[in-house]
PDB file of N, CA, C and O in Angstrom, chain B, residues numbered from 101:
ATOM      1  N   UNK B 101     105.166  76.211 114.735  1.00  0.00           N
ATOM      2  CA  UNK B 101     104.211  76.548 115.702  1.00  0.00           C
ATOM      3  C   UNK B 101     103.989  78.038 115.621  1.00  0.00           C
ATOM      4  O   UNK B 101     104.938  78.820 115.573  1.00  0.00           O
ATOM      5  N   UNK B 102     102.764  78.416 115.607  1.00  0.00           N
ATOM      6  CA  UNK B 102     102.140  79.632 115.326  1.00  0.00           C
ATOM      7  C   UNK B 102     102.496  80.579 116.499  1.00  0.00           C
ATOM      8  O   UNK B 102     102.593  80.143 117.647  1.00  0.00           O
ATOM      9  N   UNK B 103     102.681  81.836 116.200  1.00  0.00           N
ATOM     10  CA  UNK B 103     102.922  82.796 117.490  1.00  0.00           C
ATOM     11  C   UNK B 103     102.012  83.078 118.294  1.00  0.00           C
ATOM     12  O   UNK B 103     100.882  82.953 117.822  1.00  0.00           O
ATOM     13  N   UNK B 104     102.080  83.444 119.429  1.00  0.00           N
ATOM     14  CA  UNK B 104     101.112  83.499 120.367  1.00  0.00           C
ATOM     15  C   UNK B 104     100.788  85.185 120.264  1.00  0.00           C
ATOM     16  O   UNK B 104     101.615  85.959 119.781  1.00  0.00           O
ATOM     17  N   UNK B 105      99.532  85.605 120.763  1.00  0.00           N
ATOM     18  CA  UNK B 105      99.287  86.816 120.456  1.00  0.00           C
ATOM     19  C   UNK B 105      99.903  87.643 121.637  1.00  0.00           C
ATOM     20  O   UNK B 105     100.349  86.934 122.540  1.00  0.00           O
ATOM     21  N   UNK B 106     100.042  89.238 121.849  1.00  0.00           N
ATOM     22  CA  UNK B 106     100.872  89.896 122.783  1.00  0.00           C
ATOM     23  C   UNK B 106     100.456  89.447 124.199  1.00  0.00           C
ATOM     24  O   UNK B 106      99.274  89.179 124.414  1.00  0.00           O
ATOM     25  N   UNK B 107     101.270  89.366 125.052  1.00  0.00           N
ATOM     26  CA  UNK B 107     101.334  89.109 126.466  1.00  0.00           C
ATOM     27  C   UNK B 107     101.036  90.235 127.238  1.00  0.00           C
ATOM     28  O   UNK B 107     101.382  91.335 126.806  1.00  0.00           O
ATOM     29  N   UNK B 108     100.447  90.147 128.317  1.00  0.00           N
ATOM     30  CA  UNK B 108     100.576  91.382 129.273  1.00  0.00           C
ATOM     31  C   UNK B 108     101.769  91.393 130.308  1.00  0.00           C
ATOM     32  O   UNK B 108     101.991  92.389 130.998  1.00  0.00           O
ATOM     33  N   UNK B 109     102.368  90.482 130.370  1.00  0.00           N
ATOM     34  CA  UNK B 109     103.628  90.509 131.332  1.00  0.00           C
ATOM     35  C   UNK B 109     104.567  89.294 131.292  1.00  0.00           C
ATOM     36  O   UNK B 109     104.203  88.223 130.806  1.00  0.00           O
ATOM     37  N   UNK B 110     105.668  89.474 131.767  1.00  0.00           N
ATOM     38  CA  UNK B 110     106.744  88.379 131.593  1.00  0.00           C
ATOM     39  C   UNK B 110     106.287  87.162 132.136  1.00  0.00           C
ATOM     40  O   UNK B 110     106.788  86.119 131.716  1.00  0.00           O
ATOM     41  N   UNK B 111     105.335  87.128 133.082  1.00  0.00           N
ATOM     42  CA  UNK B 111     104.936  85.963 133.861  1.00  0.00           C
ATOM     43  C   UNK B 111     103.959  85.339 132.924  1.00  0.00           C
ATOM     44  O   UNK B 111     104.024  84.120 132.765  1.00  0.00           O
ATOM     45  N   UNK B 112     103.064  86.031 132.287  1.00  0.00           N
ATOM     46  CA  UNK B 112     102.226  85.229 131.003  1.00  0.00           C
ATOM     47  C   UNK B 112     103.127  84.761 130.161  1.00  0.00           C
ATOM     48  O   UNK B 112     102.921  83.630 129.721  1.00  0.00           O
ATOM     49  N   UNK B 113     104.255  85.439 129.753  1.00  0.00           N
ATOM     50  CA  UNK B 113     105.003  85.015 128.724  1.00  0.00           C
ATOM     51  C   UNK B 113     105.651  83.619 129.023  1.00  0.00           C
ATOM     52  O   UNK B 113     105.758  82.784 128.125  1.00  0.00           O
ATOM     53  N   UNK B 114     106.160  83.340 130.541  1.00  0.00           N
ATOM     54  CA  UNK B 114     106.799  82.316 131.184  1.00  0.00           C
ATOM     55  C   UNK B 114     105.681  81.045 130.866  1.00  0.00           C
ATOM     56  O   UNK B 114     105.873  80.010 130.227  1.00  0.00           O
ATOM     57  N   UNK B 115     104.425  81.537 131.570  1.00  0.00           N
ATOM     58  CA  UNK B 115     103.282  80.459 131.399  1.00  0.00           C
ATOM     59  C   UNK B 115     103.155  80.049 130.138  1.00  0.00           C
ATOM     60  O   UNK B 115     103.362  78.839 130.048  1.00  0.00           O
ATOM     61  N   UNK B 116     102.904  80.559 129.144  1.00  0.00           N
ATOM     62  CA  UNK B 116     102.672  80.371 127.706  1.00  0.00           C
ATOM     63  C   UNK B 116     103.748  79.413 127.354  1.00  0.00           C
ATOM     64  O   UNK B 116     103.522  78.335 126.805  1.00  0.00           O
ATOM     65  N   UNK B 117     104.835  79.806 127.661  1.00  0.00           N
ATOM     66  CA  UNK B 117     106.329  78.883 127.425  1.00  0.00           C
ATOM     67  C   UNK B 117     106.199  77.650 127.829  1.00  0.00           C
ATOM     68  O   UNK B 117     106.545  76.709 127.115  1.00  0.00           O
ATOM     69  N   UNK B 118     105.678  77.494 129.039  1.00  0.00           N
ATOM     70  CA  UNK B 118     105.299  76.062 129.807  1.00  0.00           C
ATOM     71  C   UNK B 118     104.412  75.261 128.905  1.00  0.00           C
ATOM     72  O   UNK B 118     104.565  74.067 128.651  1.00  0.00           O
ATOM     73  N   UNK B 119     103.358  76.135 128.393  1.00  0.00           N
ATOM     74  CA  UNK B 119     102.301  75.359 127.458  1.00  0.00           C
ATOM     75  C   UNK B 119     102.872  74.911 126.225  1.00  0.00           C
ATOM     76  O   UNK B 119     102.599  73.836 125.690  1.00  0.00           O
ATOM     77  N   UNK B 120     103.602  75.689 125.829  1.00  0.00           N
ATOM     78  CA  UNK B 120     104.212  75.232 124.358  1.00  0.00           C
ATOM     79  C   UNK B 120     105.276  73.835 124.365  1.00  0.00           C
ATOM     80  O   UNK B 120     105.675  73.147 123.425  1.00  0.00           O
ATOM     81  N   UNK B 121     105.506  73.759 125.650  1.00  0.00           N
ATOM     82  CA  UNK B 121     106.363  72.362 125.590  1.00  0.00           C
ATOM     83  C   UNK B 121     105.461  71.282 125.323  1.00  0.00           C
ATOM     84  O   UNK B 121     105.919  70.216 124.913  1.00  0.00           O
ATOM     85  N   UNK B 122     104.235  71.433 125.506  1.00  0.00           N
ATOM     86  CA  UNK B 122     103.127  69.986 125.466  1.00  0.00           C
ATOM     87  C   UNK B 122     102.481  70.213 124.155  1.00  0.00           C
ATOM     88  O   UNK B 122     102.272  69.180 123.520  1.00  0.00           O
ATOM     89  N   UNK B 123     102.079  71.434 123.543  1.00  0.00           N
ATOM     90  CA  UNK B 123     100.935  71.790 122.834  1.00  0.00           C
ATOM     91  C   UNK B 123     101.639  72.560 121.722  1.00  0.00           C
ATOM     92  O   UNK B 123     102.552  73.304 122.082  1.00  0.00           O
ATOM     93  N   UNK B 124     101.350  72.491 120.423  1.00  0.00           N
ATOM     94  CA  UNK B 124     101.605  73.259 119.287  1.00  0.00           C
ATOM     95  C   UNK B 124     100.222  73.892 118.638  1.00  0.00           C
ATOM     96  O   UNK B 124      99.125  73.566 119.092  1.00  0.00           O
ATOM     97  N   UNK B 125     100.343  74.728 117.650  1.00  0.00           N
ATOM     98  CA  UNK B 125      99.261  75.058 116.841  1.00  0.00           C
ATOM     99  C   UNK B 125      98.569  75.968 117.679  1.00  0.00           C
ATOM    100  O   UNK B 125      97.357  75.868 117.871  1.00  0.00           O
ATOM    101  N   UNK B 126      99.309  76.897 118.215  1.00  0.00           N
ATOM    102  CA  UNK B 126      98.445  77.906 119.514  1.00  0.00           C
ATOM    103  C   UNK B 126      97.867  79.059 118.491  1.00  0.00           C
ATOM    104  O   UNK B 126      98.535  79.777 117.746  1.00  0.00           O
ATOM    105  N   UNK B 127      96.561  79.037 118.648  1.00  0.00           N
ATOM    106  CA  UNK B 127      95.810  80.344 118.083  1.00  0.00           C
ATOM    107  C   UNK B 127      94.866  80.850 118.925  1.00  0.00           C
ATOM    108  O   UNK B 127      94.183  80.157 119.678  1.00  0.00           O
ATOM    109  N   UNK B 128      94.800  82.108 118.816  1.00  0.00           N
ATOM    110  CA  UNK B 128      93.720  82.901 120.068  1.00  0.00           C
ATOM    111  C   UNK B 128      92.365  82.450 119.901  1.00  0.00           C
ATOM    112  O   UNK B 128      91.935  82.806 118.804  1.00  0.00           O
ATOM    113  N   UNK B 129      91.616  81.865 120.512  1.00  0.00           N
ATOM    114  CA  UNK B 129      89.986  81.909 120.389  1.00  0.00           C
ATOM    115  C   UNK B 129      89.457  82.926 121.174  1.00  0.00           C
ATOM    116  O   UNK B 129      88.259  83.084 120.940  1.00  0.00           O
ATOM    117  N   UNK B 130      89.927  83.707 122.057  1.00  0.00           N
ATOM    118  CA  UNK B 130      89.337  84.763 122.585  1.00  0.00           C
ATOM    119  C   UNK B 130      90.048  85.170 123.946  1.00  0.00           C
ATOM    120  O   UNK B 130      91.065  84.607 124.348  1.00  0.00           O
ATOM    121  N   UNK B 131      89.346  86.309 124.679  1.00  0.00           N
ATOM    122  CA  UNK B 131      90.133  86.883 125.484  1.00  0.00           C
ATOM    123  C   UNK B 131      88.967  87.758 126.500  1.00  0.00           C
ATOM    124  O   UNK B 131      88.258  88.710 126.175  1.00  0.00           O
ATOM    125  N   UNK B 132      89.063  87.091 127.755  1.00  0.00           N
ATOM    126  CA  UNK B 132      87.861  87.876 128.690  1.00  0.00           C
ATOM    127  C   UNK B 132      88.599  88.280 130.023  1.00  0.00           C
ATOM    128  O   UNK B 132      89.822  88.343 130.140  1.00  0.00           O
ATOM    129  N   UNK B 133      87.800  88.506 130.876  1.00  0.00           N
ATOM    130  CA  UNK B 133      88.270  89.104 132.329  1.00  0.00           C
ATOM    131  C   UNK B 133      89.292  88.065 132.896  1.00  0.00           C
ATOM    132  O   UNK B 133      90.230  88.425 133.607  1.00  0.00           O
ATOM    133  N   UNK B 134      89.091  86.870 132.582  1.00  0.00           N
ATOM    134  CA  UNK B 134      89.849  85.692 133.468  1.00  0.00           C
ATOM    135  C   UNK B 134      90.921  85.327 132.803  1.00  0.00           C
ATOM    136  O   UNK B 134      91.571  84.426 133.332  1.00  0.00           O
ATOM    137  N   UNK B 135      91.479  85.935 131.362  1.00  0.00           N
ATOM    138  CA  UNK B 135      92.493  85.529 130.797  1.00  0.00           C
ATOM    139  C   UNK B 135      92.331  85.245 129.316  1.00  0.00           C
ATOM    140  O   UNK B 135      91.235  85.455 128.795  1.00  0.00           O
ATOM    141  N   UNK B 136      93.402  84.758 128.565  1.00  0.00           N
ATOM    142  CA  UNK B 136      93.214  84.681 127.266  1.00  0.00           C
ATOM    143  C   UNK B 136      93.122  83.062 126.915  1.00  0.00           C
ATOM    144  O   UNK B 136      93.895  82.301 127.496  1.00  0.00           O
ATOM    145  N   UNK B 137      92.211  82.575 126.005  1.00  0.00           N
ATOM    146  CA  UNK B 137      92.221  81.387 125.564  1.00  0.00           C
ATOM    147  C   UNK B 137      92.583  80.965 124.230  1.00  0.00           C
ATOM    148  O   UNK B 137      92.132  81.463 123.199  1.00  0.00           O
ATOM    149  N   UNK B 138      93.415  80.026 124.302  1.00  0.00           N
ATOM    150  CA  UNK B 138      94.297  79.416 123.075  1.00  0.00           C
ATOM    151  C   UNK B 138      93.653  78.171 122.587  1.00  0.00           C
ATOM    152  O   UNK B 138      93.217  77.332 123.375  1.00  0.00           O
ATOM    153  N   UNK B 139      93.581  78.027 121.165  1.00  0.00           N
ATOM    154  CA  UNK B 139      93.306  76.647 120.619  1.00  0.00           C
ATOM    155  C   UNK B 139      94.667  75.844 120.609  1.00  0.00           C
ATOM    156  O   UNK B 139      95.615  76.500 120.177  1.00  0.00           O
ATOM    157  N   UNK B 140      94.953  74.513 121.014  1.00  0.00           N
ATOM    158  CA  UNK B 140      96.288  74.103 121.003  1.00  0.00           C
ATOM    159  C   UNK B 140      96.195  72.804 120.836  1.00  0.00           C
ATOM    160  O   UNK B 140      95.258  72.273 121.432  1.00  0.00           O
ATOM    161  N   UNK B 141      97.031  71.979 120.069  1.00  0.00           N
ATOM    162  CA  UNK B 141      97.158  70.610 119.696  1.00  0.00           C
ATOM    163  C   UNK B 141      98.039  69.930 120.483  1.00  0.00           C
ATOM    164  O   UNK B 141      99.218  70.284 120.504  1.00  0.00           O
ATOM    165  N   UNK B 142      97.615  68.919 121.197  1.00  0.00           N
ATOM    166  CA  UNK B 142      98.418  68.254 122.097  1.00  0.00           C
ATOM    167  C   UNK B 142      99.736  67.449 121.250  1.00  0.00           C
ATOM    168  O   UNK B 142      99.494  66.928 120.162  1.00  0.00           O
ATOM    169  N   UNK B 143     100.887  67.405 121.738  1.00  0.00           N
ATOM    170  CA  UNK B 143     101.989  66.851 121.326  1.00  0.00           C
ATOM    171  C   UNK B 143     101.776  65.302 121.655  1.00  0.00           C
ATOM    172  O   UNK B 143     102.324  64.480 120.921  1.00  0.00           O
ATOM    173  N   UNK B 144     101.023  64.891 122.698  1.00  0.00           N
ATOM    174  CA  UNK B 144     100.897  63.538 123.277  1.00  0.00           C
ATOM    175  C   UNK B 144      99.951  62.763 122.512  1.00  0.00           C
ATOM    176  O   UNK B 144     100.241  61.600 122.235  1.00  0.00           O
ATOM    177  N   UNK B 145      98.686  63.337 122.077  1.00  0.00           N
ATOM    178  CA  UNK B 145      97.755  62.597 121.716  1.00  0.00           C
ATOM    179  C   UNK B 145      97.212  63.171 120.334  1.00  0.00           C
ATOM    180  O   UNK B 145      96.332  62.519 119.772  1.00  0.00           O
ATOM    181  N   UNK B 146      97.612  64.185 119.829  1.00  0.00           N
ATOM    182  CA  UNK B 146      97.170  64.850 118.581  1.00  0.00           C
ATOM    183  C   UNK B 146      95.785  65.870 119.095  1.00  0.00           C
ATOM    184  O   UNK B 146      95.657  66.921 118.466  1.00  0.00           O
ATOM    185  N   UNK B 147      95.095  65.670 119.852  1.00  0.00           N
ATOM    186  CA  UNK B 147      93.756  66.236 119.972  1.00  0.00           C
ATOM    187  C   UNK B 147      93.741  67.736 120.267  1.00  0.00           C
ATOM    188  O   UNK B 147      94.620  68.368 120.852  1.00  0.00           O
ATOM    189  N   UNK B 148      92.626  68.184 119.779  1.00  0.00           N
ATOM    190  CA  UNK B 148      92.675  69.682 120.131  1.00  0.00           C
ATOM    191  C   UNK B 148      92.167  69.986 121.663  1.00  0.00           C
ATOM    192  O   UNK B 148      91.464  69.240 122.345  1.00  0.00           O
ATOM    193  N   UNK B 149      92.740  71.369 122.061  1.00  0.00           N
ATOM    194  CA  UNK B 149      92.299  71.548 123.384  1.00  0.00           C
ATOM    195  C   UNK B 149      92.152  73.038 123.395  1.00  0.00           C
ATOM    196  O   UNK B 149      92.707  73.729 122.541  1.00  0.00           O
ATOM    197  N   UNK B 150      91.452  73.515 124.297  1.00  0.00           N
ATOM    198  CA  UNK B 150      91.351  74.997 124.531  1.00  0.00           C
ATOM    199  C   UNK B 150      91.866  75.315 126.154  1.00  0.00           C
ATOM    200  O   UNK B 150      91.450  74.887 127.231  1.00  0.00           O
ATOM    201  N   UNK B 151      92.856  76.173 125.838  1.00  0.00           N
ATOM    202  CA  UNK B 151      93.690  76.060 127.234  1.00  0.00           C
ATOM    203  C   UNK B 151      93.615  77.852 127.571  1.00  0.00           C
ATOM    204  O   UNK B 151      93.974  78.756 126.816  1.00  0.00           O
ATOM    205  N   UNK B 152      93.146  77.943 128.673  1.00  0.00           N
ATOM    206  CA  UNK B 152      92.888  79.353 129.421  1.00  0.00           C
ATOM    207  C   UNK B 152      94.006  79.492 130.313  1.00  0.00           C
ATOM    208  O   UNK B 152      94.216  78.749 131.273  1.00  0.00           O
ATOM    209  N   UNK B 153      94.814  80.599 129.919  1.00  0.00           N
ATOM    210  CA  UNK B 153      96.042  81.027 130.738  1.00  0.00           C
ATOM    211  C   UNK B 153      95.319  82.231 131.886  1.00  0.00           C
ATOM    212  O   UNK B 153      94.671  83.236 131.593  1.00  0.00           O
ATOM    213  N   UNK B 154      95.649  81.776 133.093  1.00  0.00           N
ATOM    214  CA  UNK B 154      94.930  82.613 134.463  1.00  0.00           C
ATOM    215  C   UNK B 154      96.147  83.369 134.865  1.00  0.00           C
ATOM    216  O   UNK B 154      97.122  82.692 135.188  1.00  0.00           O
ATOM    217  N   UNK B 155      96.235  84.530 134.893  1.00  0.00           N
ATOM    218  CA  UNK B 155      97.270  85.077 135.621  1.00  0.00           C
ATOM    219  C   UNK B 155      96.865  86.096 136.592  1.00  0.00           C
ATOM    220  O   UNK B 155      96.113  86.992 136.209  1.00  0.00           O
ATOM    221  N   UNK B 156      97.309  86.062 137.901  1.00  0.00           N
ATOM    222  CA  UNK B 156      96.953  86.982 138.994  1.00  0.00           C
ATOM    223  C   UNK B 156      95.357  86.653 139.334  1.00  0.00           C
ATOM    224  O   UNK B 156      94.613  87.580 139.654  1.00  0.00           O
ATOM    225  N   UNK B 157      94.896  85.363 139.253  1.00  0.00           N
ATOM    226  CA  UNK B 157      93.597  85.441 139.682  1.00  0.00           C
ATOM    227  C   UNK B 157      93.342  84.830 140.950  1.00  0.00           C
ATOM    228  O   UNK B 157      92.197  84.527 141.286  1.00  0.00           O
ATOM    229  N   UNK B 158      94.374  84.624 141.695  1.00  0.00           N
ATOM    230  CA  UNK B 158      94.205  83.818 143.001  1.00  0.00           C
ATOM    231  C   UNK B 158      94.559  84.803 144.210  1.00  0.00           C
ATOM    232  O   UNK B 158      94.695  84.427 145.375  1.00  0.00           O
ATOM    233  N   UNK B 159      94.691  86.134 143.757  1.00  0.00           N
ATOM    234  CA  UNK B 159      95.044  87.070 144.658  1.00  0.00           C
ATOM    235  C   UNK B 159      93.703  87.647 145.564  1.00  0.00           C
ATOM    236  O   UNK B 159      93.748  88.037 146.731  1.00  0.00           O
ATOM    237  N   UNK B 160      92.398  87.577 144.598  1.00  0.00           N
ATOM    238  CA  UNK B 160      91.457  88.032 145.100  1.00  0.00           C
ATOM    239  C   UNK B 160      90.270  87.040 145.361  1.00  0.00           C
ATOM    240  O   UNK B 160      89.830  86.388 144.415  1.00  0.00           O
ATOM    241  N   UNK B 161      89.763  86.914 146.563  1.00  0.00           N
ATOM    242  CA  UNK B 161      88.880  85.811 146.779  1.00  0.00           C
ATOM    243  C   UNK B 161      87.504  85.985 145.907  1.00  0.00           C
ATOM    244  O   UNK B 161      87.050  84.936 145.450  1.00  0.00           O
ATOM    245  N   UNK B 162      86.879  87.046 145.660  1.00  0.00           N
ATOM    246  CA  UNK B 162      85.813  87.543 144.833  1.00  0.00           C
ATOM    247  C   UNK B 162      86.209  86.869 143.303  1.00  0.00           C
ATOM    248  O   UNK B 162      85.389  86.138 142.748  1.00  0.00           O
ATOM    249  N   UNK B 163      87.353  87.132 142.757  1.00  0.00           N
ATOM    250  CA  UNK B 163      87.748  86.463 141.516  1.00  0.00           C
ATOM    251  C   UNK B 163      87.712  85.017 141.784  1.00  0.00           C
ATOM    252  O   UNK B 163      86.915  84.298 141.180  1.00  0.00           O
ATOM    253  N   UNK B 164      88.395  84.632 142.512  1.00  0.00           N
ATOM    254  CA  UNK B 164      88.691  83.170 142.747  1.00  0.00           C
ATOM    255  C   UNK B 164      87.203  82.476 142.711  1.00  0.00           C
ATOM    256  O   UNK B 164      87.059  81.489 141.990  1.00  0.00           O
ATOM    257  N   UNK B 165      86.255  82.898 143.364  1.00  0.00           N
ATOM    258  CA  UNK B 165      85.077  82.211 143.704  1.00  0.00           C
ATOM    259  C   UNK B 165      84.336  82.044 142.325  1.00  0.00           C
ATOM    260  O   UNK B 165      83.803  81.001 141.946  1.00  0.00           O
ATOM    261  N   UNK B 166      84.395  83.462 141.502  1.00  0.00           N
ATOM    262  CA  UNK B 166      83.815  83.427 140.008  1.00  0.00           C
ATOM    263  C   UNK B 166      84.638  82.360 139.163  1.00  0.00           C
ATOM    264  O   UNK B 166      84.106  81.468 138.502  1.00  0.00           O
ATOM    265  N   UNK B 167      85.930  82.559 139.268  1.00  0.00           N
ATOM    266  CA  UNK B 167      86.594  81.337 138.533  1.00  0.00           C
ATOM    267  C   UNK B 167      86.214  79.864 138.838  1.00  0.00           C
ATOM    268  O   UNK B 167      85.929  79.061 137.950  1.00  0.00           O
ATOM    269  N   UNK B 168      86.230  79.586 140.096  1.00  0.00           N
ATOM    270  CA  UNK B 168      85.661  78.036 140.427  1.00  0.00           C
ATOM    271  C   UNK B 168      84.169  78.069 139.789  1.00  0.00           C
ATOM    272  O   UNK B 168      83.967  77.261 138.883  1.00  0.00           O
ATOM    273  N   UNK B 169      83.321  78.751 140.094  1.00  0.00           N
ATOM    274  CA  UNK B 169      82.011  78.797 139.452  1.00  0.00           C
ATOM    275  C   UNK B 169      82.304  78.346 137.830  1.00  0.00           C
ATOM    276  O   UNK B 169      81.798  77.349 137.315  1.00  0.00           O
ATOM    277  N   UNK B 170      83.111  79.172 137.223  1.00  0.00           N
ATOM    278  CA  UNK B 170      83.137  78.904 135.676  1.00  0.00           C
ATOM    279  C   UNK B 170      83.572  77.665 135.275  1.00  0.00           C
ATOM    280  O   UNK B 170      83.166  77.118 134.250  1.00  0.00           O
ATOM    281  N   UNK B 171      84.701  77.007 136.330  1.00  0.00           N
ATOM    282  CA  UNK B 171      85.362  75.652 136.076  1.00  0.00           C
ATOM    283  C   UNK B 171      84.196  74.799 136.202  1.00  0.00           C
ATOM    284  O   UNK B 171      83.966  73.968 135.324  1.00  0.00           O
ATOM    285  N   UNK B 172      83.505  74.913 137.121  1.00  0.00           N
ATOM    286  CA  UNK B 172      82.096  73.889 137.427  1.00  0.00           C
ATOM    287  C   UNK B 172      81.268  73.861 136.026  1.00  0.00           C
ATOM    288  O   UNK B 172      81.029  72.893 135.303  1.00  0.00           O
ATOM    289  N   UNK B 173      80.901  75.245 135.868  1.00  0.00           N
ATOM    290  CA  UNK B 173      79.963  75.111 134.659  1.00  0.00           C
ATOM    291  C   UNK B 173      80.456  74.449 133.309  1.00  0.00           C
ATOM    292  O   UNK B 173      79.722  73.715 132.647  1.00  0.00           O
ATOM    293  N   UNK B 174      81.854  74.786 132.924  1.00  0.00           N
ATOM    294  CA  UNK B 174      82.477  74.354 131.908  1.00  0.00           C
ATOM    295  C   UNK B 174      82.557  72.439 132.018  1.00  0.00           C
ATOM    296  O   UNK B 174      82.519  71.669 131.058  1.00  0.00           O
ATOM    297  N   UNK B 175      82.650  72.144 133.196  1.00  0.00           N
ATOM    298  CA  UNK B 175      82.838  70.730 133.250  1.00  0.00           C
ATOM    299  C   UNK B 175      81.476  69.963 132.515  1.00  0.00           C
ATOM    300  O   UNK B 175      81.421  68.735 132.448  1.00  0.00           O
TER     301      UNK B 175
END
């Protein structure tokens, strides 16, 4: 399994640890204001996925609205 790039907090380390249980070949794709995006391969179906880790984005209503808008656009 490839190493994950530097994380900002123990909480993010914990969350990426959960992702590693179901995915491998984690490679960074990018990082933005809402979090880090990693390319991962599913251990269940072998398909590639882009996973965005969001940390502490539910504390602020303004950020949450932007996040919901981004998810809607990506669908």
